[in-house]
VONURO-58275 format. One record per residue (C-alpha): residue in one letter; y, z, x. Coordinates in steps of 0.02 Angstrom, whole numbers, padded with zeros to 5 digits, always signed. Layout:
REM VONURO-58275
aYZX;...
REM end
This chain:
REM VONURO-58275
m+00017-01247+00753;s-00088-01274+00634;n-00235-01197+00736;l-00115-01038+00732;f-00098-01040+00560;t-00279-01054+00523;r-00321-00894+00631;l-00179-00808+00539;k-00231-00855+00358;e-00419-00795+00421;s-00353-00634+00477;i-00240-00585+00341;t-00366-00644+00200;a-00523-00561+00277;d-00605-00447+00137;l-00543-00264+00186;h-00646-00198+00063;e-00807-00276+00101;i-00789-00210+00295;l-00748-00031+00249;d-00908-00028+00124;q-01016-00077+00271;k-00957+00058+00373;e-00878+00189+00275;e-01044+00298+00271;k-01017+00319+00457;n-00849+00360+00490;p-00730+00281+00365;i-00553+00359+00438;a-00585+00312+00636;m-00644+00152+00575;l-00507+00098+00460;n-00376+00172+00618;q-00453+00070+00726;y-00439-00080+00608;l-00270-00049+00555;r-00214-00043+00758;e-00283-00214+00776;c-00186-00284+00620;e-00026-00212+00682;k-00045-00289+00834;e-00083-00465+00760;t+00079-00423+00631;e+00182-00380+00792;k+00126-00538+00872;v+00187-00643+00715;r+00351-00551+00703;g+00382-00611+00874;l+00343-00789+00822;v+00445-00779+00678;e+00597-00736+00801;r+00566-00878+00894;q+00548-00999+00771;y+00722-00935+00711;k+00789-00974+00892;l+00718-01139+00905;k+00793-01180+00716;d+00965-01139+00785;e+00928-01256+00943;f+00885-01399+00838;k+01029-01367+00735;r+01161-01361+00881;e+01065-01501+00954;l+01090-01618+00800;q+01263-01572+00773;e+01303-01608+00947;a+01213-01786+00932;t+01299-01820+00768;r+01459-01795+00839;m+01437-01902+00997;a+01362-02051+00872;a+01521-02041+00786;k+01618-02030+00936;r+01530-02189+01027;k+01543-02273+00862;h+01735-02247+00858;q+01749-02303+01033;a+01650-02455+01006;e+01767-02511+00871;v+01924-02477+00978;a+01850-02577+01126;d+01812-02726+00995;q+01984-02726+00946;a+02044-02728+01120;g+01929-02863+01174;e+01832-02751+01297;s+01666-02817+01263;e+01579-02723+01417;l+01652-02563+01356;k+01592-02610+01177;q+01424-02644+01228;f+01402-02470+01329;a+01464-02372+01171;e+01363-02469+01052;k+01206-02431+01167;e+01263-02253+01166;y+01299-02247+00971;e+01112-02311+00956;q+01035-02175+01079;y+01122-02042+00974;t+01079-02104+00813;d+00896-02109+00873;r+00917-01932+00945;e+01000-01877+00788;q+00865-01941+00675;r+00720-01856+00785;l+00819-01692+00784;t+00837-01717+00579;n+00653-01734+00578;s+00616-01581+00698;l+00728-01475+00618;r+00654-01517+00443;e+00483-01461+00525;t+00542-01324+00617;s+00603-01257+00449;a+00446-01280+00357;q+00345-01191+00495;l+00457-01037+00481;e+00446-01038+00310;q+00249-01031+00317;l+00274-00894+00452;e+00378-00798+00360;q+00256-00793+00214;r+00107-00763+00332;y+00215-00615+00409;e+00262-00537+00229;e+00070-00556+00175;m+00019-00466+00334;k+00139-00322+00291;h+00068-00311+00121;k-00091-00304+00175;l-00049-00163+00318;k+00016-00077+00160;d-00142-00075+00069;m-00235-00026+00217;n-00133+00124+00243;l-00146+00176+00066;r-00327+00146+00077;r-00335+00261+00212;m-00237+00398+00131;e-00347+00374-00011;l-00509+00402+00101;m-00420+00547+00190;g-00397+00633+00016;r-00592+00614-00009;e-00628+00683+00156;n-00517+00832+00125;t-00599+00865-00037;a-00763+00844+00043;r-00732+00975+00192;a-00642+01102+00055;q-00802+01093-00063;s-00906+01106+00107;k-00799+01260+00152;m-00820+01341-00015;n-00998+01306-00023;k-01020+01414+00144;v-00905+01544+00086;l-00999+01559-00069;k-01177+01558+00013;s-01117+01693+00156;s-01076+01791-00007;e-01235+01782-00101;e-01322+01819+00084;s-01204+01970+00115;m-01247+02039-00064;a-01436+02010-00013;s-01401+02092+00140;s-01327+02237+00051;s-01473+02272-00058;r-01594+02262+00091;f-01472+02398+00178;e-01462+02509+00022;e-01666+02505+00010;m-01672+02559+00213;e-01547+02694+00169;r-01670+02747+00040;y-01824+02744+00135;i-01741+02836+00275;d-01685+02975+00152;r-01854+02990+00088;l-01930+03004+00275;e-01796+03128+00308;y-01841+03224+00180;q-02029+03225+00192;v-01999+03274+00392;q-01896+03421+00322;t-02024+03475+00191;n-02175+03449+00318;y-02065+03575+00438;y-02039+03709+00317;r-02228+03714+00256;s-02284+03726+00442;t-02170+03871+00486;i-02174+03967+00333;d-02323+04063+00371;a-02259+04110+00536;k-02098+04172+00481;t-02170+04259+00332;e-02288+04353+00454;a-02145+04390+00576;l-02029+04460+00430;e-02181+04572+00391;k-02201+04640+00559;g-02026+04678+00566;f-02027+04766+00412;n-02194+04877+00474;l-02095+04905+00629;q-01952+04985+00536;k-02080+05085+00428;t-02148+05149+00580;n-02006+05208+00668;s-01926+05305+00513;p-01930+05477+00500;s-02053+05556+00385;
REM end
């Protein structure tokens, strides 16, 4: 039992913050969840031991009550046998009385020890429950920090995307202005290349009209 208490003490007095600090940079939430599951299992085991110790204490109580009752009964029977002059019955009753008295003493010591062990187990159990509560609070704190970091990261991406969109918009506007200049230049060159032919055609039309008109 002392070895059990030693193991329980070591498990519940381990420096959780030191363990977390060593691994928090990698994946603190997953690591803490795993540690919590292990501690929950250990806490459940201790709870089972507490329940068993309660049952054992009750059994010792019943056995002690029975030994006390039988010791008193055999003592009374020895007194009756002595008064009646029944020596053999008296000897038997006295021997039984001694056995029940010895058993009563052993059960009294066992019950006292069992009660002390139960008190220790209950204290360990309460300490482990408090430790679990503290670790759950630590997990909530880490989750809050993680959520804040993720939200900040997403906001940074949105802002960066917005800046990139604005930069892309400026490039698009420059491209549109460049295309507009190209279209204007093409149209201008087209008009320049065709103006002579169009003018000559117009002059021919005018001359033809003059020739065909009556003098």
